[in-house]
N, CA and C atoms of all chains as a GROMACS GRO file, in nm:
protein
  645
    1MET      N    1  11.451   7.839   9.099
    1MET     CA    2  11.433   7.981   9.131
    1MET      C    3  11.454   8.008   9.280
    2ARG      N    4  11.384   7.927   9.363
    2ARG     CA    5  11.397   7.948   9.507
    2ARG      C    6  11.539   7.919   9.554
    3ARG      N    7  11.604   7.823   9.487
    3ARG     CA    8  11.741   7.790   9.524
    3ARG      C    9  11.832   7.911   9.500
    4ILE      N   10  11.808   7.981   9.390
    4ILE     CA   11  11.888   8.100   9.358
    4ILE      C   12  11.860   8.210   9.460
    5LEU      N   13  11.732   8.226   9.496
    5LEU     CA   14  11.695   8.333   9.588
    5LEU      C   15  11.748   8.308   9.730
    6ARG      N   16  11.781   8.184   9.760
    6ARG     CA   17  11.832   8.155   9.894
    6ARG      C   18  11.967   8.221   9.920
    7SER      N   19  12.039   8.246   9.814
    7SER     CA   20  12.172   8.307   9.831
    7SER      C   21  12.158   8.457   9.851
    8PRO      N   22  12.214   8.512   9.960
    8PRO     CA   23  12.210   8.657   9.979
    8PRO      C   24  12.278   8.732   9.865
    9ALA      N   25  12.373   8.666   9.798
    9ALA     CA   26  12.444   8.732   9.688
    9ALA      C   27  12.349   8.764   9.573
   10THR      N   28  12.247   8.682   9.552
   10THR     CA   29  12.151   8.708   9.446
   10THR      C   30  12.077   8.838   9.472
   11ASN      N   31  12.031   8.852   9.596
   11ASN     CA   32  11.961   8.974   9.635
   11ASN      C   33  12.056   9.094   9.623
   12ALA      N   34  12.180   9.076   9.670
   12ALA     CA   35  12.277   9.186   9.665
   12ALA      C   36  12.305   9.227   9.521
   13ALA      N   37  12.318   9.130   9.432
   13ALA     CA   38  12.346   9.161   9.292
   13ALA      C   39  12.228   9.235   9.229
   14GLY      N   40  12.107   9.189   9.257
   14GLY     CA   41  11.988   9.252   9.199
   14GLY      C   42  11.973   9.396   9.243
   15ILE      N   43  11.981   9.418   9.374
   15ILE     CA   44  11.962   9.555   9.425
   15ILE      C   45  12.080   9.644   9.385
   16GLY      N   46  12.200   9.585   9.382
   16GLY     CA   47  12.320   9.662   9.349
   16GLY      C   48  12.325   9.706   9.203
   17ILE      N   49  12.295   9.614   9.114
   17ILE     CA   50  12.305   9.644   8.970
   17ILE      C   51  12.202   9.750   8.929
   18PHE      N   52  12.077   9.730   8.970
   18PHE     CA   53  11.974   9.826   8.930
   18PHE      C   54  11.998   9.963   8.994
   19THR      N   55  12.040   9.963   9.122
   19THR     CA   56  12.066  10.091   9.187
   19THR      C   57  12.183  10.162   9.120
   20ALA      N   58  12.286  10.088   9.082
   20ALA     CA   59  12.400  10.150   9.013
   20ALA      C   60  12.355  10.213   8.882
   21PHE      N   61  12.268  10.144   8.810
   21PHE     CA   62  12.220  10.199   8.683
   21PHE      C   63  12.140  10.327   8.706
   22TYR      N   64  12.044  10.322   8.800
   22TYR     CA   65  11.963  10.441   8.824
   22TYR      C   66  12.047  10.555   8.881
   23ALA      N   67  12.143  10.521   8.967
   23ALA     CA   68  12.231  10.625   9.022
   23ALA      C   69  12.312  10.689   8.911
   24TRP      N   70  12.358  10.608   8.817
   24TRP     CA   71  12.433  10.660   8.702
   24TRP      C   72  12.346  10.758   8.622
   25ILE      N   73  12.220  10.724   8.605
   25ILE     CA   74  12.129  10.813   8.532
   25ILE      C   75  12.106  10.942   8.611
   26PHE      N   76  12.068  10.928   8.738
   26PHE     CA   77  12.032  11.046   8.818
   26PHE      C   78  12.154  11.131   8.851
   27LEU      N   79  12.269  11.067   8.864
   27LEU     CA   80  12.389  11.141   8.905
   27LEU      C   81  12.465  11.195   8.783
   28GLY      N   82  12.487  11.107   8.686
   28GLY     CA   83  12.571  11.146   8.574
   28GLY      C   84  12.497  11.201   8.455
   29ARG      N   85  12.368  11.174   8.448
   29ARG     CA   86  12.290  11.218   8.333
   29ARG      C   87  12.172  11.304   8.377
   30GLY      N   88  12.194  11.382   8.481
   30GLY     CA   89  12.087  11.465   8.537
   30GLY      C   90  12.028  11.561   8.435
   31ALA      N   91  12.115  11.611   8.345
   31ALA     CA   92  12.067  11.707   8.245
   31ALA      C   93  11.965  11.643   8.152
   32MET      N   94  11.979  11.513   8.129
   32MET     CA   95  11.884  11.444   8.041
   32MET      C   96  11.746  11.434   8.103
   33LEU      N   97  11.740  11.446   8.236
   33LEU     CA   98  11.611  11.434   8.305
   33LEU      C   99  11.529  11.563   8.296
   34THR      N  100  11.594  11.673   8.262
   34THR     CA  101  11.523  11.801   8.249
   34THR      C  102  11.557  11.861   8.114
   35PRO      N  103  11.496  11.808   8.007
   35PRO     CA  104  11.532  11.848   7.871
   35PRO      C  105  11.502  11.995   7.840
   36GLY      N  106  11.412  12.057   7.911
   36GLY     CA  107  11.382  12.196   7.881
   36GLY      C  108  11.301  12.260   7.992
   37PRO      N  109  11.295  12.393   7.994
   37PRO     CA  110  11.217  12.460   8.099
   37PRO      C  111  11.068  12.432   8.082
   38ARG      N  112  11.000  12.414   8.192
   38ARG     CA  113  10.857  12.388   8.190
   38ARG      C  114  10.783  12.518   8.214
   39PRO      N  115  10.700  12.561   8.120
   39PRO     CA  116  10.629  12.686   8.140
   39PRO      C  117  10.527  12.675   8.252
   40GLY      N  118  10.502  12.789   8.314
   40GLY     CA  119  10.398  12.793   8.416
   40GLY      C  120  10.441  12.728   8.546
   41GLY      N  121  10.344  12.708   8.635
   41GLY     CA  122  10.375  12.647   8.764
   41GLY      C  123  10.325  12.506   8.770
   42GLY      N  124  10.276  12.470   8.883
   42GLY     CA  125  10.223  12.335   8.898
   42GLY      C  126  10.328  12.237   8.945
   43PHE      N  127  10.281  12.118   8.972
   43PHE     CA  128  10.368  12.016   9.030
   43PHE      C  129  10.484  11.980   8.939
   44TRP      N  130  10.454  11.960   8.808
   44TRP     CA  131  10.559  11.910   8.720
   44TRP      C  132  10.667  12.015   8.696
   45ALA      N  133  10.628  12.143   8.697
   45ALA     CA  134  10.728  12.250   8.686
   45ALA      C  135  10.818  12.251   8.810
   46SER      N  136  10.756  12.230   8.926
   46SER     CA  137  10.834  12.226   9.051
   46SER      C  138  10.928  12.106   9.054
   47TRP      N  139  10.876  11.993   9.010
   47TRP     CA  140  10.956  11.870   9.006
   47TRP      C  141  11.072  11.886   8.910
   48SER      N  142  11.044  11.944   8.793
   48SER     CA  143  11.148  11.966   8.695
   48SER      C  144  11.255  12.059   8.750
   49GLY      N  145  11.210  12.165   8.821
   49GLY     CA  146  11.305  12.257   8.882
   49GLY      C  147  11.389  12.190   8.989
   50PHE      N  148  11.326  12.103   9.064
   50PHE     CA  149  11.399  12.029   9.168
   50PHE      C  150  11.508  11.943   9.106
   51LEU      N  151  11.474  11.873   9.000
   51LEU     CA  152  11.574  11.788   8.933
   51LEU      C  153  11.688  11.872   8.876
   52ALA      N  154  11.652  11.984   8.815
   52ALA     CA  155  11.753  12.069   8.750
   52ALA      C  156  11.846  12.135   8.852
   53SER      N  157  11.795  12.160   8.972
   53SER     CA  158  11.876  12.229   9.073
   53SER      C  159  11.955  12.133   9.161
   54GLY      N  160  11.978  12.013   9.114
   54GLY     CA  161  12.059  11.918   9.189
   54GLY      C  162  11.981  11.812   9.263
   55GLY      N  163  11.851  11.814   9.250
   55GLY     CA  164  11.769  11.715   9.319
   55GLY      C  165  11.793  11.573   9.269
   56SER      N  166  11.829  11.562   9.141
   56SER     CA  167  11.854  11.428   9.087
   56SER      C  168  11.975  11.364   9.157
   57ALA      N  169  12.075  11.447   9.190
   57ALA     CA  170  12.192  11.393   9.262
   57ALA      C  171  12.154  11.350   9.403
   58VAL      N  172  12.066  11.426   9.466
   58VAL     CA  173  12.020  11.390   9.601
   58VAL      C  174  11.950  11.254   9.597
   59ILE      N  175  11.865  11.237   9.496
   59ILE     CA  176  11.794  11.109   9.481
   59ILE      C  177  11.895  10.996   9.460
   60ALA      N  178  11.994  11.020   9.374
   60ALA     CA  179  12.095  10.918   9.344
   60ALA      C  180  12.170  10.878   9.470
   61TRP      N  181  12.215  10.976   9.548
   61TRP     CA  182  12.292  10.943   9.669
   61TRP      C  183  12.206  10.873   9.773
   62ALA      N  184  12.079  10.912   9.781
   62ALA     CA  185  11.989  10.844   9.875
   62ALA      C  186  11.970  10.697   9.836
   63LEU      N  187  11.953  10.672   9.705
   63LEU     CA  188  11.940  10.534   9.659
   63LEU      C  189  12.068  10.456   9.684
   64ILE      N  190  12.182  10.520   9.659
   64ILE     CA  191  12.311  10.453   9.681
   64ILE      C  192  12.328  10.418   9.829
   65ALA      N  193  12.290  10.511   9.917
   65ALA     CA  194  12.307  10.487  10.061
   65ALA      C  195  12.223  10.367  10.106
   66VAL      N  196  12.097  10.364  10.063
   66VAL     CA  197  12.009  10.253  10.103
   66VAL      C  198  12.061  10.121  10.047
   67ALA      N  199  12.100  10.123   9.918
   67ALA     CA  200  12.148  10.000   9.854
   67ALA      C  201  12.280   9.954   9.915
   68ALA      N  202  12.368  10.048   9.946
   68ALA     CA  203  12.499  10.010  10.004
   68ALA      C  204  12.480   9.943  10.140
   69LEU      N  205  12.389   9.998  10.220
   69LEU     CA  206  12.361   9.939  10.351
   69LEU      C  207  12.303   9.798  10.333
   70THR      N  208  12.211   9.785  10.239
   70THR     CA  209  12.148   9.655  10.213
   70THR      C  210  12.252   9.553  10.166
   71VAL      N  211  12.334   9.593  10.069
   71VAL     CA  212  12.434   9.501  10.014
   71VAL      C  213  12.535   9.462  10.121
   72ALA      N  214  12.576   9.560  10.204
   72ALA     CA  215  12.673   9.530  10.310
   72ALA      C  216  12.616   9.426  10.407
   73MET      N  217  12.489   9.443  10.444
   73MET     CA  218  12.427   9.346  10.536
   73MET      C  219  12.412   9.210  10.470
   74LEU      N  220  12.384   9.210  10.340
   74LEU     CA  221  12.368   9.082  10.269
   74LEU      C  222  12.502   9.009  10.257
   75LEU      N  223  12.606   9.084  10.224
   75LEU     CA  224  12.736   9.019  10.201
   75LEU      C  225  12.804   8.976  10.331
   76THR      N  226  12.763   9.034  10.443
   76THR     CA  227  12.820   8.990  10.571
   76THR      C  228  12.736   8.882  10.637
   77ARG      N  229  12.630   8.843  10.571
   77ARG     CA  230  12.546   8.736  10.624
   77ARG      C  231  12.622   8.604  10.611
   78ARG      N  232  12.619   8.525  10.717
   78ARG     CA  233  12.702   8.404  10.719
   78ARG      C  234  12.632   8.282  10.660
   79ARG      N  235  12.499   8.285  10.655
   79ARG     CA  236  12.426   8.167  10.607
   79ARG      C  237  12.331   8.207  10.495
   80PRO      N  238  12.299   8.112  10.408
   80PRO     CA  239  12.194   8.140  10.309
   80PRO      C  240  12.059   8.152  10.379
   81TYR      N  241  11.962   8.210  10.311
   81TYR     CA  242  11.828   8.217  10.367
   81TYR      C  243  11.768   8.076  10.373
   82ASP      N  244  11.685   8.054  10.474
   82ASP     CA  245  11.617   7.925  10.480
   82ASP      C  246  11.486   7.935  10.400
   83GLU      N  247  11.412   7.826  10.398
   83GLU     CA  248  11.292   7.823  10.313
   83GLU      C  249  11.184   7.920  10.361
   84TYR      N  250  11.181   7.948  10.491
   84TYR     CA  251  11.082   8.043  10.544
   84TYR      C  252  11.112   8.184  10.492
   85HIS      N  253  11.238   8.224  10.501
   85HIS     CA  254  11.277   8.356  10.451
   85HIS      C  255  11.260   8.366  10.300
   86THR      N  256  11.296   8.258  10.231
   86THR     CA  257  11.283   8.258  10.085
   86THR      C  258  11.138   8.271  10.043
   87ALA      N  259  11.049   8.206  10.118
   87ALA     CA  260  10.906   8.217  10.087
   87ALA      C  261  10.860   8.361  10.102
   88HIS      N  262  10.911   8.430  10.205
   88HIS     CA  263  10.876   8.572  10.223
   88HIS      C  264  10.931   8.656  10.109
   89LEU      N  265  11.054   8.626  10.065
   89LEU     CA  266  11.113   8.703   9.956
   89LEU      C  267  11.032   8.685   9.827
   90VAL      N  268  10.988   8.562   9.803
   90VAL     CA  269  10.906   8.537   9.684
   90VAL      C  270  10.775   8.615   9.692
   91GLN      N  271  10.716   8.620   9.812
   91GLN     CA  272  10.592   8.698   9.830
   91GLN      C  273  10.620   8.847   9.804
   92CYS      N  274  10.734   8.895   9.856
   92CYS     CA  275  10.769   9.037   9.835
   92CYS      C  276  10.786   9.066   9.686
   93LEU      N  277  10.851   8.975   9.614
   93LEU     CA  278  10.872   8.995   9.471
   93LEU      C  279  10.739   8.994   9.396
   94ALA      N  280  10.648   8.908   9.440
   94ALA     CA  281  10.516   8.903   9.375
   94ALA      C  282  10.440   9.033   9.397
   95VAL      N  283  10.444   9.084   9.520
   95VAL     CA  284  10.377   9.212   9.550
   95VAL      C  285  10.442   9.324   9.470
   96ALA      N  286  10.576   9.323   9.463
   96ALA     CA  287  10.647   9.427   9.387
   96ALA      C  288  10.608   9.421   9.239
   97ALA      N  289  10.593   9.301   9.187
   97ALA     CA  290  10.556   9.287   9.045
   97ALA      C  291  10.416   9.344   9.020
   98VAL      N  292  10.323   9.315   9.111
   98VAL     CA  293  10.186   9.367   9.095
   98VAL      C  294  10.185   9.520   9.105
   99LEU      N  295  10.259   9.574   9.203
   99LEU     CA  296  10.265   9.719   9.219
   99LEU      C  297  10.330   9.784   9.097
  100THR      N  298  10.432   9.718   9.042
  100THR     CA  299  10.498   9.773   8.923
  100THR      C  300  10.401   9.779   8.806
  101LEU      N  301  10.324   9.674   8.789
  101LEU     CA  302  10.224   9.674   8.681
  101LEU      C  303  10.122   9.786   8.701
  102ALA      N  304  10.081   9.806   8.827
  102ALA     CA  305   9.986   9.914   8.856
  102ALA      C  306  10.050  10.050   8.828
  103CYS      N  307  10.178  10.065   8.863
  103CYS     CA  308  10.248  10.191   8.839
  103CYS      C  309  10.261  10.218   8.690
  104ILE      N  310  10.289  10.114   8.612
  104ILE     CA  311  10.302  10.131   8.467
  104ILE      C  312  10.169  10.178   8.408
  105ALA      N  313  10.060  10.117   8.455
  105ALA     CA  314   9.928  10.158   8.406
  105ALA      C  315   9.900  10.304   8.442
  106ALA      N  316   9.931  10.342   8.567
  106ALA     CA  317   9.908  10.481   8.609
  106ALA      C  318   9.997  10.577   8.530
  107PHE      N  319  10.121  10.535   8.507
  107PHE     CA  320  10.213  10.619   8.431
  107PHE      C  321  10.162  10.637   8.287
  108PHE      N  322  10.117  10.528   8.228
  108PHE     CA  323  10.064  10.534   8.091
  108PHE      C  324   9.946  10.631   8.083
  109TRP      N  325   9.859  10.626   8.185
  109TRP     CA  326   9.743  10.714   8.188
  109TRP      C  327   9.786  10.860   8.202
  110MET      N  328   9.886  10.885   8.285
  110MET     CA  329   9.936  11.022   8.302
  110MET      C  330   9.990  11.077   8.171
  111ILE      N  331  10.060  10.992   8.096
  111ILE     CA  332  10.117  11.036   7.967
  111ILE      C  333  10.006  11.066   7.867
  112LEU      N  334   9.902  10.982   7.868
  112LEU     CA  335   9.792  11.003   7.773
  112LEU      C  336   9.716  11.132   7.805
  113VAL      N  337   9.696  11.157   7.933
  113VAL     CA  338   9.620  11.276   7.973
  113VAL      C  339   9.700  11.402   7.942
  114ASP      N  340   9.830  11.397   7.970
  114ASP     CA  341   9.913  11.515   7.946
  114ASP      C  342  10.052  11.468   7.900
  115PRO      N  343  10.074  11.469   7.768
  115PRO     CA  344  10.202  11.417   7.716
  115PRO      C  345  10.322  11.504   7.749
  116ALA      N  346  10.301  11.623   7.801
  116ALA     CA  347  10.414  11.711   7.832
  116ALA      C  348  10.493  11.655   7.950
  117ALA      N  349  10.619  11.693   7.955
  117ALA     CA  350  10.709  11.657   8.066
  117ALA      C  351  10.718  11.506   8.086
  118VAL      N  352  10.723  11.432   7.977
  118VAL     CA  353  10.724  11.287   7.989
  118VAL      C  354  10.852  11.236   8.057
  119VAL      N  355  10.964  11.303   8.031
  119VAL     CA  356  11.089  11.259   8.093
  119VAL      C  357  11.084  11.280   8.244
  120GLU      N  358  11.033  11.396   8.286
  120GLU     CA  359  11.022  11.423   8.430
  120GLU      C  360  10.925  11.326   8.497
  121LYS      N  361  10.819  11.293   8.426
  121LYS     CA  362  10.722  11.199   8.483
  121LYS      C  363  10.786  11.061   8.500
  122PHE      N  364  10.862  11.022   8.400
  122PHE     CA  365  10.926  10.891   8.411
  122PHE      C  366  11.033  10.892   8.521
  123ALA      N  367  11.100  11.006   8.536
  123ALA     CA  368  11.200  11.018   8.642
  123ALA      C  369  11.134  11.003   8.779
  124LEU      N  370  11.015  11.063   8.795
  124LEU     CA  371  10.943  11.049   8.922
  124LEU      C  372  10.899  10.904   8.943
  125PHE      N  373  10.853  10.843   8.836
  125PHE     CA  374  10.811  10.703   8.843
  125PHE      C  375  10.927  10.615   8.890
  126ILE      N  376  11.043  10.633   8.828
  126ILE     CA  377  11.159  10.552   8.865
  126ILE      C  378  11.204  10.582   9.009
  127ALA      N  379  11.207  10.710   9.044
  127ALA     CA  380  11.253  10.748   9.179
  127ALA      C  381  11.164  10.686   9.286
  128VAL      N  382  11.032  10.698   9.267
  128VAL     CA  383  10.939  10.644   9.367
  128VAL      C  384  10.945  10.491   9.368
  129HIS      N  385  10.944  10.433   9.248
  129HIS     CA  386  10.942  10.288   9.238
  129HIS      C  387  11.067  10.226   9.299
  130TRP      N  388  11.184  10.276   9.259
  130TRP     CA  389  11.306  10.210   9.306
  130TRP      C  390  11.335  10.242   9.452
  131ALA      N  391  11.296  10.361   9.498
  131ALA     CA  392  11.311  10.391   9.640
  131ALA      C  393  11.226  10.296   9.723
  132THR      N  394  11.106  10.267   9.675
  132THR     CA  395  11.018  10.173   9.746
  132THR      C  396  11.078  10.034   9.748
  133VAL      N  397  11.129   9.990   9.634
  133VAL     CA  398  11.190   9.857   9.626
  133VAL      C  399  11.313   9.849   9.718
  134ALA      N  400  11.398   9.950   9.713
  134ALA     CA  401  11.522   9.948   9.792
  134ALA      C  402  11.491   9.950   9.941
  135LEU      N  403  11.395  10.031   9.982
  135LEU     CA  404  11.360  10.038  10.124
  135LEU      C  405  11.293   9.909  10.170
  136ALA      N  406  11.208   9.852  10.083
  136ALA     CA  407  11.142   9.725  10.119
  136ALA      C  408  11.246   9.614  10.132
  137ASP      N  409  11.345   9.615  10.044
  137ASP     CA  410  11.450   9.513  10.050
  137ASP      C  411  11.534   9.530  10.177
  138LEU      N  412  11.562   9.656  10.213
  138LEU     CA  413  11.637   9.681  10.336
  138LEU      C  414  11.558   9.631  10.457
  139ALA      N  415  11.427   9.658  10.458
  139ALA     CA  416  11.343   9.612  10.568
  139ALA      C  417  11.344   9.459  10.575
  140TYR      N  418  11.338   9.394  10.458
  140TYR     CA  419  11.341   9.248  10.452
  140TYR      C  420  11.472   9.194  10.509
  141VAL      N  421  11.583   9.255  10.467
  141VAL     CA  422  11.715   9.209  10.511
  141VAL      C  423  11.732   9.226  10.661
  142VAL      N  424  11.683   9.338  10.713
  142VAL     CA  425  11.693   9.363  10.858
  142VAL      C  426  11.608   9.261  10.933
  143ALA      N  427  11.485   9.238  10.883
  143ALA     CA  428  11.393   9.147  10.951
  143ALA      C  429  11.443   9.003  10.950
  144CYS      N  430  11.512   8.965  10.844
  144CYS     CA  431  11.558   8.826  10.831
  144CYS      C  432  11.695   8.801  10.892
  145ARG      N  433  11.758   8.905  10.939
  145ARG     CA  434  11.894   8.888  10.987
  145ARG      C  435  11.893   8.813  11.121
  146TRP      N  436  11.970   8.711  11.128
  146TRP     CA  437  11.983   8.641  11.256
  146TRP      C  438  12.124   8.583  11.266
  147LYS      N  439  12.170   8.567  11.387
  147LYS     CA  440  12.307   8.517  11.409
  147LYS      C  441  12.305   8.367  11.430
  148MET      N  442   9.868   7.469  10.939
  148MET     CA  443   9.861   7.326  10.970
  148MET      C  444   9.900   7.305  11.117
  149ARG      N  445   9.814   7.233  11.187
  149ARG     CA  446   9.848   7.203  11.327
  149ARG      C  447   9.964   7.103  11.332
  150ASN      N  448  10.044   7.118  11.434
  150ASN     CA  449  10.158   7.026  11.446
  150ASN      C  450  10.203   7.017  11.592
  151GLY      N  451  10.286   6.920  11.619
  151GLY     CA  452  10.333   6.899  11.755
  151GLY      C  453  10.478   6.937  11.774
  152VAL      N  454  10.526   7.027  11.690
  152VAL     CA  455  10.668   7.064  11.698
  152VAL      C  456  10.701   7.125  11.833
  153ARG      N  457  10.615   7.215  11.882
  153ARG     CA  458  10.644   7.280  12.010
  153ARG      C  459  10.652   7.176  12.122
  154GLU      N  460  10.555   7.083  12.124
  154GLU     CA  461  10.554   6.983  12.230
  154GLU      C  462  10.680   6.896  12.225
  155PHE      N  463  10.713   6.849  12.107
  155PHE     CA  464  10.833   6.764  12.094
  155PHE      C  465  10.959   6.843  12.129
  156ARG      N  466  10.962   6.968  12.089
  156ARG     CA  467  11.081   7.050  12.119
  156ARG      C  468  11.096   7.072  12.268
  157GLU      N  469  10.984   7.104  12.334
  157GLU     CA  470  10.991   7.131  12.478
  157GLU      C  471  11.023   7.004  12.556
  158LYS      N  472  10.978   6.889  12.504
  158LYS     CA  473  11.015   6.763  12.570
  158LYS      C  474  11.165   6.742  12.568
  159ARG      N  475  11.226   6.787  12.460
  159ARG     CA  476  11.372   6.774  12.446
  159ARG      C  477  11.447   6.885  12.520
  160GLY      N  478  11.372   6.984  12.570
  160GLY     CA  479  11.435   7.095  12.641
  160GLY      C  480  11.514   7.187  12.550
  161LEU      N  481  11.468   7.199  12.427
  161LEU     CA  482  11.539   7.283  12.330
  161LEU      C  483  11.468   7.417  12.312
  162THR      N  484  11.547   7.518  12.282
  162THR     CA  485  11.488   7.645  12.242
  162THR      C  486  11.459   7.640  12.092
  163GLN      N  487  11.381   7.738  12.046
  163GLN     CA  488  11.353   7.744  11.901
  163GLN      C  489  11.483   7.762  11.822
  164LYS      N  490  11.572   7.843  11.876
  164LYS     CA  491  11.698   7.868  11.807
  164LYS      C  492  11.782   7.741  11.797
  165GLU      N  493  11.786   7.666  11.907
  165GLU     CA  494  11.865   7.542  11.908
  165GLU      C  495  11.808   7.440  11.809
  166LEU      N  496  11.674   7.426  11.810
  166LEU     CA  497  11.613   7.333  11.716
  166LEU      C  498  11.639   7.377  11.572
  167GLY      N  499  11.627   7.508  11.548
  167GLY     CA  500  11.654   7.559  11.415
  167GLY      C  501  11.795   7.527  11.368
  168GLU      N  502  11.892   7.544  11.458
  168GLU     CA  503  12.030   7.514  11.420
  168GLU      C  504  12.049   7.365  11.392
  169LEU      N  505  11.976   7.281  11.466
  169LEU     CA  506  11.991   7.137  11.448
  169LEU      C  507  11.933   7.088  11.315
  170VAL      N  508  11.830   7.155  11.268
  170VAL     CA  509  11.769   7.112  11.140
  170VAL      C  510  11.801   7.208  11.026
  171GLY      N  511  11.881   7.312  11.055
  171GLY     CA  512  11.930   7.398  10.947
  171GLY      C  513  11.837   7.508  10.902
  172VAL      N  514  11.754   7.558  10.994
  172VAL     CA  515  11.670   7.674  10.959
  172VAL      C  516  11.679   7.777  11.071
  173SER      N  517  11.616   7.891  11.050
  173SER     CA  518  11.624   8.000  11.147
  173SER      C  519  11.525   7.980  11.262
  174ARG      N  520  11.549   8.056  11.370
  174ARG     CA  521  11.454   8.056  11.482
  174ARG      C  522  11.317   8.103  11.435
  175GLN      N  523  11.319   8.203  11.345
  175GLN     CA  524  11.191   8.254  11.294
  175GLN      C  525  11.111   8.146  11.223
  176ALA      N  526  11.182   8.060  11.149
  176ALA     CA  527  11.113   7.952  11.076
  176ALA      C  528  11.049   7.855  11.174
  177ILE      N  529  11.121   7.817  11.278
  177ILE     CA  530  11.066   7.726  11.378
  177ILE      C  531  10.944   7.788  11.446
  178ASN      N  532  10.957   7.917  11.481
  178ASN     CA  533  10.846   7.986  11.545
  178ASN      C  534  10.723   7.990  11.453
  179ALA      N  535  10.747   8.019  11.325
  179ALA     CA  536  10.636   8.027  11.230
  179ALA      C  537  10.569   7.891  11.210
  180ILE      N  538  10.649   7.784  11.213
  180ILE     CA  539  10.593   7.649  11.200
  180ILE      C  540  10.509   7.616  11.324
  181GLU      N  541  10.564   7.645  11.442
  181GLU     CA  542  10.493   7.612  11.565
  181GLU      C  543  10.361   7.687  11.579
  182THR      N  544  10.358   7.809  11.531
  182THR     CA  545  10.236   7.889  11.542
  182THR      C  546  10.142   7.869  11.424
  183GLY      N  547  10.180   7.781  11.331
  183GLY     CA  548  10.094   7.751  11.218
  183GLY      C  549  10.092   7.856  11.110
  184LYS      N  550  10.187   7.950  11.115
  184LYS     CA  551  10.191   8.056  11.013
  184LYS      C  552  10.263   8.011  10.887
  185PHE      N  553  10.340   7.905  10.898
  185PHE     CA  554  10.419   7.860  10.783
  185PHE      C  555  10.418   7.708  10.777
  186ASP      N  556  10.385   7.656  10.660
  186ASP     CA  557  10.389   7.511  10.638
  186ASP      C  558  10.525   7.475  10.579
  187PRO      N  559  10.601   7.391  10.647
  187PRO     CA  560  10.735   7.358  10.596
  187PRO      C  561  10.729   7.272  10.470
  188SER      N  562  10.838   7.271  10.398
  188SER     CA  563  10.849   7.182  10.283
  188SER      C  564  10.852   7.038  10.332
  189ILE      N  565  10.829   6.947  10.241
  189ILE     CA  566  10.832   6.805  10.280
  189ILE      C  567  10.972   6.767  10.329
  190ARG      N  568  11.074   6.831  10.274
  190ARG     CA  569  11.212   6.803  10.317
  190ARG      C  570  11.233   6.845  10.463
  191LEU      N  571  11.187   6.966  10.497
  191LEU     CA  572  11.205   7.014  10.634
  191LEU      C  573  11.116   6.934  10.730
  192ALA      N  574  10.994   6.902  10.688
  192ALA     CA  575  10.906   6.820  10.771
  192ALA      C  576  10.971   6.684  10.799
  193HIS      N  577  11.034   6.629  10.697
  193HIS     CA  578  11.104   6.502  10.713
  193HIS      C  579  11.220   6.516  10.811
  194ASP      N  580  11.296   6.623  10.797
  194ASP     CA  581  11.411   6.644  10.887
  194ASP      C  582  11.366   6.660  11.032
  195LEU      N  583  11.256   6.733  11.052
  195LEU     CA  584  11.204   6.752  11.188
  195LEU      C  585  11.155   6.620  11.246
  196ALA      N  586  11.080   6.545  11.165
  196ALA     CA  587  11.027   6.417  11.212
  196ALA      C  588  11.140   6.320  11.244
  197ARG      N  589  11.240   6.317  11.158
  197ARG     CA  590  11.353   6.226  11.182
  197ARG      C  591  11.429   6.268  11.308
  198PHE      N  592  11.442   6.400  11.328
  198PHE     CA  593  11.513   6.447  11.448
  198PHE      C  594  11.441   6.403  11.575
  199PHE      N  595  11.307   6.412  11.572
  199PHE     CA  596  11.230   6.374  11.691
  199PHE      C  597  11.204   6.223  11.697
  200GLY      N  598  11.241   6.153  11.593
  200GLY     CA  599  11.223   6.008  11.592
  200GLY      C  600  11.079   5.964  11.577
  201VAL      N  601  11.001   6.042  11.506
  201VAL     CA  602  10.861   6.006  11.483
  201VAL      C  603  10.831   6.017  11.334
  202SER      N  604  10.712   5.973  11.296
  202SER     CA  605  10.673   5.987  11.155
  202SER      C  606  10.624   6.129  11.129
  203ILE      N  607  10.621   6.166  11.002
  203ILE     CA  608  10.569   6.299  10.966
  203ILE      C  609  10.424   6.313  11.009
  204GLU      N  610  10.347   6.203  10.993
  204GLU     CA  611  10.205   6.208  11.031
  204GLU      C  612  10.187   6.229  11.182
  205ALA      N  613  10.283   6.181  11.260
  205ALA     CA  614  10.273   6.199  11.405
  205ALA      C  615  10.308   6.342  11.446
  206LEU      N  616  10.390   6.406  11.363
  206LEU     CA  617  10.435   6.542  11.396
  206LEU      C  618  10.341   6.648  11.338
  207PHE      N  619  10.292   6.622  11.216
  207PHE     CA  620  10.205   6.719  11.149
  207PHE      C  621  10.066   6.658  11.131
  208LEU      N  622   9.966   6.733  11.173
  208LEU     CA  623   9.829   6.681  11.171
  208LEU      C  624   9.758   6.733  11.047
  209PHE      N  625   9.731   6.644  10.956
  209PHE     CA  626   9.670   6.682  10.829
  209PHE      C  627   9.518   6.685  10.842
  210ASP      N  628   9.465   6.805  10.860
  210ASP     CA  629   9.319   6.822  10.868
  210ASP      C  630   9.263   6.844  10.728
  211GLU      N  631   9.141   6.797  10.710
  211GLU     CA  632   9.076   6.818  10.581
  211GLU      C  633   9.053   6.967  10.555
  212GLU      N  634   9.036   7.044  10.664
  212GLU     CA  635   9.013   7.189  10.649
  212GLU      C  636   9.135   7.259  10.590
  213ASP      N  637   9.254   7.200  10.605
  213ASP     CA  638   9.374   7.263  10.554
  213ASP      C  639   9.374   7.272  10.402
  214ARG      N  640   9.291   7.191  10.337
  214ARG     CA  641   9.286   7.194  10.192
  214ARG      C  642   9.220   7.322  10.142
  215LYS      N  643   9.135   7.383  10.226
  215LYS     CA  644   9.057   7.499  10.182
  215LYS      C  645   9.142   7.624  10.183
   0.00000   0.00000   0.00000
């Protein structure tokens, strides 16, 4: 496992593939994220309106920009990560896994409390989760970069 | 883990970056080892000890407290 993580290409493939998938959803399938008008006001109505008015494309391009910068820095790296950097990456992945589990639990609770707008809620979950992962990965790549 | 990497490196007149390049790791890794923030693998410990011409036990000080 650690041997695979030492290669910057592994990190680039992981961040690139998932970002491409989410960008495809947010950019090309934006209508699916807002299946119908949300009555009344409140946060979820505002969020749904934001997605419907082109906000999903903004999210997609922001994710693409962060991922493209990360992948470019990874692919121009001349050496594999050493064991110190790999240990940090493993720690980051462990923290991300714990946070993801916590997010899933919170998301599940939100759905149980109010089953309405489930697609919009999941869209927010994905947007926040993957933006956090992409930005954390960019920070990791910048911090580990050395000539 | 306490170690004598800094002392051995400075005796050789090497920078952290130079030592890192000689044993195949980053400057950050050498710095983290010297400050006790990172315990190297047995492979890297072996490479460092062999580079300095000493045993691993002479380079890395195994305290009983490190087990905790």
